[in-house]
TIZA-384417 format. One line per 5 residues: number of its first residue (from 1); their letters; for each residue x, y, z of N, C-alpha, C, CB. Coordinates in pm, 1 decimal. Glycine has a CB too. Layout:
N
NUM	A	X/Y/Z/X/Y/Z/X/Y/Z/X/Y/Z; ...
//
This chain:
121
1	MQTNL	9611.2/7420.6/8261.6/9629.8/7477.6/8393.4/9500.3/7544.5/8437.3/9747.1/7578.0/8394.2; 9456.7/7514.6/8555.8/9334.0/7571.9/8608.4/9361.1/7712.2/8660.7/9275.2/7482.9/8719.5; 9274.4/7806.4/8626.3/9290.0/7942.8/8671.9/9243.3/7954.3/8816.2/9212.4/8039.6/8581.7; 9323.7/8017.5/8897.3/9289.3/8041.7/9036.1/9228.8/8180.6/9045.8/9413.4/8027.4/9129.1; 9102.3/8189.8/9088.5/9034.4/8318.3/9096.9/9096.9/8410.4/9200.9/8888.6/8297.3/9128.6
6	FRKTA	9171.0/8352.6/9295.0/9228.7/8432.3/9402.4/9377.3/8459.6/9382.5/9207.5/8363.2/9534.1; 9429.1/8425.6/9267.1/9570.5/8447.7/9238.6/9597.8/8597.4/9225.8/9612.9/8373.4/9109.4; 9707.2/8640.5/9284.0/9747.2/8780.5/9276.8/9806.8/8807.5/9138.2/9849.6/8815.7/9389.9; 9799.5/8932.6/9096.8/9856.9/8971.2/8967.7/9962.4/9078.6/8988.6/9747.0/9021.4/8870.8; 10063.7/9075.9/8902.8/10171.2/9174.3/8910.9/10205.8/9224.3/8771.6/10295.8/9114.3/8979.3
11	MLIEH	10232.7/9353.2/8763.0/10283.8/9414.0/8641.1/10434.0/9429.9/8659.8/10213.8/9552.2/8610.3; 10511.1/9375.1/8568.6/10656.1/9385.1/8571.4/10699.9/9473.0/8455.1/10723.0/9244.3/8564.0; 10765.6/9582.5/8486.9/10811.9/9676.1/8384.2/10964.5/9668.4/8382.1/10761.4/9824.2/8412.4; 11014.1/9597.8/8282.9/11158.2/9570.4/8274.4/11196.5/9553.5/8128.1/11196.9/9442.9/8356.9; 11306.9/9616.1/8086.7/11350.4/9606.5/7947.2/11461.0/9504.0/7925.4/11397.5/9740.8/7899.5
16	NPVHC	11527.9/9460.6/8030.8/11634.5/9361.5/8017.8/11571.4/9222.1/8020.5/11741.2/9377.4/8132.0; 11583.1/9144.8/7911.9/11515.9/9014.7/7905.8/11561.3/8914.8/8013.2/11538.1/8954.4/7770.8; 11688.3/8918.9/8051.9/11738.1/8826.9/8155.1/11677.1/8863.1/8290.3/11893.7/8831.0/8162.8; 11679.3/8991.3/8325.5/11619.8/9035.4/8451.7/11469.4/9011.4/8450.8/11649.9/9184.4/8477.0; 11407.6/9037.4/8338.4/11263.3/9016.6/8325.4/11227.8/8871.6/8357.5/11215.4/9053.5/8183.1
21	RLYED	11300.1/8778.8/8300.2/11271.7/8636.1/8323.8/11294.3/8597.9/8469.5/11359.4/8548.5/8233.3; 11402.2/8649.1/8528.4/11433.7/8620.0/8668.2/11323.0/8672.9/8760.4/11570.2/8682.0/8706.8; 11286.4/8799.5/8744.3/11182.7/8858.7/8830.9/11048.2/8789.9/8808.3/11169.6/9011.1/8804.2; 11020.4/8758.0/8683.9/10895.1/8689.7/8651.6/10889.8/8553.0/8720.1/10879.8/8673.8/8498.5; 10999.1/8478.7/8715.3/11004.8/8347.8/8780.9/10983.2/8359.9/8932.0/11139.7/8280.1/8752.5
26	ILEAN	11047.1/8458.9/8992.8/11031.8/8478.2/9137.9/10888.5/8516.1/9171.8/11129.0/8586.8/9189.3; 10831.3/8606.9/9095.0/10692.4/8647.6/9120.2/10597.0/8529.0/9104.7/10651.4/8761.5/9024.3; 10614.3/8452.6/8998.4/10527.0/8336.4/8976.1/10542.4/8233.3/9087.4/10557.8/8271.4/8840.3; 10664.9/8211.5/9133.2/10689.4/8116.4/9241.7/10624.9/8161.9/9372.3/10839.4/8097.1/9261.9; 10593.3/8290.3/9380.2/10530.7/8345.0/9500.1/10383.0/8377.0/9479.0/10604.0/8469.7/9544.1
31	GFEVY	10322.5/8309.4/9380.6/10177.8/8314.5/9364.2/10121.8/8424.2/9275.7/10118.1/8327.4/9493.6; 10205.9/8491.7/9201.0/10157.8/8598.5/9114.0/10141.8/8549.7/8969.8/10253.5/8717.8/9118.8; 10037.4/8596.7/8906.9/10026.2/8588.5/8762.1/10091.4/8716.8/8712.0/9874.0/8572.8/8712.2; 10187.1/8706.0/8621.5/10269.7/8820.3/8584.3/10237.2/8869.7/8443.7/10417.2/8783.8/8593.8; 10220.9/9000.0/8434.0/10206.8/9067.9/8305.9/10330.9/9153.3/8289.5/10074.4/9154.2/8298.2
36	TAKSV	10391.1/9150.3/8172.2/10513.5/9226.2/8151.0/10490.1/9341.7/8054.7/10624.0/9135.3/8098.4; 10570.9/9444.2/8074.7/10569.2/9560.5/7986.3/10713.1/9605.8/7968.3/10479.2/9676.3/8043.8; 10744.2/9654.2/7851.1/10879.3/9700.7/7823.1/10892.0/9852.6/7834.6/10921.4/9656.2/7684.9; 10780.3/9920.1/7863.1/10782.4/10065.2/7882.4/10672.1/10102.7/7981.0/10764.0/10141.0/7746.4; 10683.4/10221.3/8038.8/10580.9/10265.1/8133.2/10450.0/10297.9/8061.2/10629.9/10387.2/8211.8
41	MDALL	10458.0/10340.5/7937.3/10335.2/10368.0/7861.4/10259.1/10238.6/7836.0/10368.0/10438.1/7727.3; 10330.1/10135.2/7795.6/10270.0/10004.3/7775.8/10208.8/9955.3/7907.2/10374.8/9903.3/7723.0; 10280.6/9972.0/8016.2/10230.8/9929.2/8147.8/10105.6/10006.0/8187.4/10339.0/9947.9/8254.6; 10104.2/10135.0/8163.1/9988.9/10216.9/8199.8/9863.6/10169.4/8127.5/10015.4/10364.4/8168.0; 9876.8/10137.0/8000.7/9762.8/10085.0/7925.2/9716.6/9950.0/7980.0/9799.0/10071.7/7777.0
46	KIKDK	9811.2/9862.6/8012.5/9777.0/9731.3/8065.8/9715.5/9741.1/8205.2/9900.5/9642.8/8069.7; 9767.2/9831.9/8287.0/9714.2/9849.2/8422.2/9571.9/9903.1/8416.6/9804.1/9943.8/8504.3; 9544.9/9993.6/8323.4/9409.0/10047.3/8310.6/9311.7/9941.4/8260.5/9408.0/10167.6/8216.1; 9364.8/9846.4/8182.7/9282.1/9738.9/8128.4/9249.9/9633.6/8234.5/9352.3/9673.5/8009.6; 9346.6/9600.8/8317.1/9329.1/9497.4/8419.8/9403.5/9540.4/8545.2/9380.2/9358.2/8369.9
51	TQDLT	9332.5/9555.2/8654.1/9392.3/9598.0/8779.5/9493.4/9495.7/8829.3/9284.6/9621.1/8884.7; 9605.1/9544.2/8874.7/9712.7/9460.6/8928.6/9715.8/9473.6/9080.9/9850.3/9500.4/8867.3; 9773.7/9372.7/9146.1/9792.7/9377.7/9290.5/9927.8/9438.4/9327.0/9780.5/9238.0/9350.1; 10018.7/9443.5/9229.5/10155.3/9488.8/9253.6/10216.4/9531.7/9121.0/10240.9/9377.1/9320.9; 10303.2/9633.4/9128.2/10383.9/9670.2/9012.2/10529.6/9672.7/9054.7/10340.2/9808.0/8953.4
56	VVNTE	10613.9/9609.6/8974.5/10758.6/9612.3/8994.3/10816.8/9681.3/8872.0/10819.2/9466.7/9014.3; 10893.3/9788.2/8894.4/10943.7/9867.5/8782.4/11093.8/9891.9/8795.0/10869.4/10000.9/8774.1; 11164.4/9871.1/8685.0/11304.4/9909.4/8676.4/11305.3/10061.2/8661.7/11379.0/9837.2/8555.9; 11365.4/10131.5/8756.6/11359.3/10278.2/8755.1/11442.6/10340.9/8643.9/11405.4/10332.4/8887.9; 11522.9/10259.6/8574.2/11599.9/10311.1/8461.2/11525.4/10297.8/8329.4/11732.4/10239.4/8451.9
61	IAGEQ	11403.5/10249.4/8333.3/11328.6/10225.0/8210.3/11279.3/10355.1/8145.6/11210.2/10133.7/8239.3; 11273.7/10459.5/8224.3/11227.9/10589.4/8172.5/11300.1/10699.6/8249.0/11071.8/10605.0/8185.8; 11296.1/10819.6/8196.2/11353.0/10933.7/8266.6/11281.3/10956.1/8398.9/11345.3/11059.6/8180.1; 11350.2/11019.4/8491.1/11297.4/11038.2/8626.2/11162.2/11109.6/8626.9/11396.5/11116.5/8709.6; 11148.2/11217.9/8552.9/11021.8/11292.2/8550.4/10909.5/11208.7/8489.0/11038.5/11423.1/8472.2
66	FLQKF	10940.7/11135.3/8384.9/10840.3/11051.7/8319.2/10795.5/10939.9/8412.0/10895.6/10993.1/8188.1; 10890.4/10881.4/8484.2/10857.7/10775.0/8579.0/10772.5/10829.8/8693.7/10986.7/10710.2/8634.1; 10806.4/10948.4/8743.9/10726.2/11010.6/8849.5/10584.1/11037.7/8799.5/10792.3/11142.0/8897.6; 10570.8/11079.9/8676.8/10439.2/11105.0/8617.5/10359.1/10974.8/8608.3/10454.1/11169.1/8477.1; 10425.1/10866.5/8567.1/10360.8/10735.4/8560.8/10307.9/10696.0/8698.7/10459.6/10628.6/8508.3
71	ISNVK	10393.0/10706.9/8799.4/10353.4/10669.7/8935.7/10237.6/10756.6/8982.1/10472.6/10682.8/9033.3; 10244.6/10884.0/8955.4/10137.3/10976.5/8992.3/10005.8/10937.5/8924.9/10175.3/11120.4/8954.4; 10011.9/10902.6/8796.3/9891.0/10860.8/8724.1/9831.2/10734.8/8784.2/9922.3/10837.8/8576.5; 9916.1/10638.8/8818.2/9868.3/10513.6/8877.5/9806.3/10540.9/9013.9/9983.5/10411.1/8890.2; 9870.8/10624.8/9094.1/9824.3/10650.9/9230.6/9698.3/10737.8/9235.8/9934.4/10717.6/9309.7
76	CEEKT	9665.7/10807.1/9127.3/9545.1/10890.3/9130.6/9421.6/10817.3/9077.0/9567.8/11017.0/9050.4; 9441.6/10700.5/9018.1/9329.3/10620.5/8970.6/9266.4/10546.5/9088.0/9374.7/10520.9/8861.0; 9136.4/10547.8/9097.6/9066.6/10484.6/9209.4/9101.0/10336.7/9223.9/8917.2/10500.2/9192.2; 9102.6/10263.1/9114.2/9124.1/10118.1/9124.1/9270.0/10078.9/9145.3/9073.0/10051.2/8999.9; 9363.8/10172.2/9129.4/9505.7/10138.7/9147.7/9574.8/10222.9/9254.8/9578.7/10155.5/9017.1
81	KNMPI	9502.2/10310.0/9320.2/9567.8/10401.6/9413.8/9635.5/10331.9/9531.5/9467.6/10499.5/9466.2; 9588.7/10214.0/9569.7/9648.5/10141.4/9681.6/9743.9/10030.7/9637.7/9540.1/10082.4/9767.1; 9765.4/10017.4/9506.6/9854.5/9914.2/9454.4/9999.7/9952.4/9485.8/9833.8/9895.3/9300.6; 10074.0/9864.2/9553.3/10214.5/9895.2/9580.2/10297.4/9896.0/9452.1/10272.7/9794.6/9679.0; 10390.3/9990.1/9445.4/10484.1/9999.4/9333.9/10624.2/9988.2/9392.2/10465.7/10133.7/9252.7
86	IGISM	10696.0/9885.0/9350.0/10831.5/9858.4/9397.4/10928.9/9894.5/9285.8/10848.5/9708.7/9440.9; 11025.9/9978.1/9316.6/11127.7/10016.3/9219.4/11254.2/9935.5/9236.0/11159.2/10163.3/9231.4; 11317.6/9905.2/9123.9/11445.6/9834.5/9122.8/11544.1/9920.6/9044.7/11432.3/9690.2/9059.6; 11663.7/9940.1/9102.6/11762.0/10025.9/9037.7/11903.2/9975.7/9061.7/11748.6/10169.0/9087.1; 11991.0/10009.6/8969.7/12132.4/9981.5/8991.8/12195.7/10094.7/9071.5/12206.1/9961.8/8857.7
91	YSKEK	12120.9/10202.1/9090.5/12167.7/10316.4/9168.9/12107.6/10312.4/9308.6/12131.9/10449.1/9099.0; 12175.8/10371.4/9403.0/12129.3/10371.2/9541.8/12002.8/10455.6/9556.1/12239.7/10423.9/9635.9; 11933.1/10430.7/9664.4/11811.0/10505.4/9695.1/11842.3/10654.7/9707.8/11745.9/10452.5/9825.6; 11958.8/10687.3/9759.6/11998.8/10828.0/9774.9/12015.4/10895.7/9638.6/12130.3/10838.0/9855.0; 12070.2/10822.6/9540.6/12087.8/10879.6/9406.2/11955.0/10890.5/9331.8/12185.8/10794.3/9325.0
96	KKNVA	11859.9/10806.7/9367.8/11728.6/10806.1/9301.9/11621.2/10858.7/9396.6/11692.1/10663.6/9253.8; 11657.7/10949.3/9487.6/11568.3/10990.5/9595.8/11436.6/11050.6/9546.9/11638.3/11089.8/9683.5; 11436.3/11121.8/9434.8/11311.0/11181.1/9386.2/11210.5/11075.4/9342.7/11339.2/11275.1/9270.1; 11258.6/10968.4/9283.8/11171.1/10858.0/9244.4/11140.7/10770.3/9365.3/11235.5/10774.0/9131.5; 11244.1/10741.6/9444.0/11228.3/10652.0/9559.3/11122.3/10703.2/9657.3/11362.1/10635.6/9631.8
101	KVLDG	11110.4/10834.0/9672.3/11015.0/10887.9/9770.0/10869.5/10867.7/9729.1/11040.9/11035.1/9790.6; 10842.6/10841.9/9602.7/10703.9/10818.7/9559.1/10673.3/10670.9/9538.6/10676.5/10894.2/9430.1; 10773.4/10585.9/9561.8/10754.7/10441.3/9550.3/10718.2/10381.9/9686.1/10882.3/10374.1/9494.8; 10657.0/10265.1/9683.4/10622.1/10195.3/9806.6/10736.2/10107.4/9856.1/10497.6/10111.2/9785.4; 10833.5/10081.9/9771.8/10950.8/10003.6/9807.0/11059.0/10029.1/9704.6/10917.5/9853.1/9815.6
106	FLTKP	11184.4/10007.4/9744.8/11296.5/10036.5/9655.6/11407.5/9935.5/9682.7/11348.1/10183.0/9675.1; 11455.1/9870.0/9577.8/11564.4/9773.6/9587.4/11680.2/9818.9/9500.1/11517.4/9632.3/9546.2; 11800.8/9810.7/9555.2/11920.5/9843.2/9479.3/11990.4/9713.6/9440.3/12015.3/9935.4/9560.9; 12021.3/9701.2/9311.5/12093.4/9583.9/9261.5/12237.5/9588.5/9309.4/12087.8/9576.9/9106.9; 12299.4/9478.7/9340.0/12240.8/9345.6/9347.6/12167.8/9327.2/9480.5/12349.3/9237.7/9330.4
111	FSIDT	12065.5/9245.7/9477.6/11992.2/9212.8/9598.9/11963.4/9063.3/9597.1/11860.0/9296.1/9610.4; 11935.8/9009.5/9713.8/11911.2/8865.4/9723.1/11766.8/8834.2/9684.3/11941.1/8813.8/9866.1; 11743.9/8710.8/9650.9/11607.7/8667.1/9619.9/11519.9/8686.1/9743.1/11605.7/8518.2/9573.1; 11574.0/8658.5/9862.2/11498.7/8677.4/9985.5/11456.1/8823.1/10004.6/11581.6/8631.7/10104.5; 11544.3/8915.5/9970.6/11510.9/9058.0/9980.7/11398.2/9092.8/9884.1/11635.0/9145.5/9951.9
116	FVGSI	11407.6/9040.3/9762.5/11302.8/9065.0/9663.0/11169.6/9009.2/9710.8/11340.6/9002.8/9527.5; 11170.8/8884.1/9756.7/11048.7/8820.6/9804.3/10991.3/8897.6/9922.7/11075.5/8674.6/9843.4; 11076.8/8944.5/10011.8/11031.0/9023.9/10125.6/10963.7/9153.5/10084.2/11146.4/9054.6/10216.1; 11007.2/9211.5/9974.7/10949.5/9338.9/9929.4/10814.6/9320.8/9859.3/11046.6/9409.0/9835.4; 10788.1/9200.2/9810.0/10661.7/9177.3/9738.0/10556.7/9109.4/9823.9/10686.7/9093.6/9614.7
121	S	10593.2/9070.4/9943.5/10499.1/8999.0/10031.8/10407.7/9094.4/10104.8/10574.6/8914.1/10132.8
//
């Protein structure tokens, strides 16, 4: 496979293997090269190593304060401060309002593939 120098990259932070595969497939179908992480610490190390164009994170992967700290760390780095971070949750935006307010987008499960694609475009 030939590498496309202009291909977008995405960090996917998801611990559920079925959801991970689904989101990864959708991201790849929409032109992203996908890097996966099973924790926010793993993602933070990978993001510092290689800048991403997008991060998609399951908001249940870490405690609320830890997730807010992760987002804050990403947003204060010069090379990642403008990178959109999209949160995915089984809880409504109102229930996750402290995390949702620091995210660039928020999806509540279940959502359609079209909704997901719209949030990453």
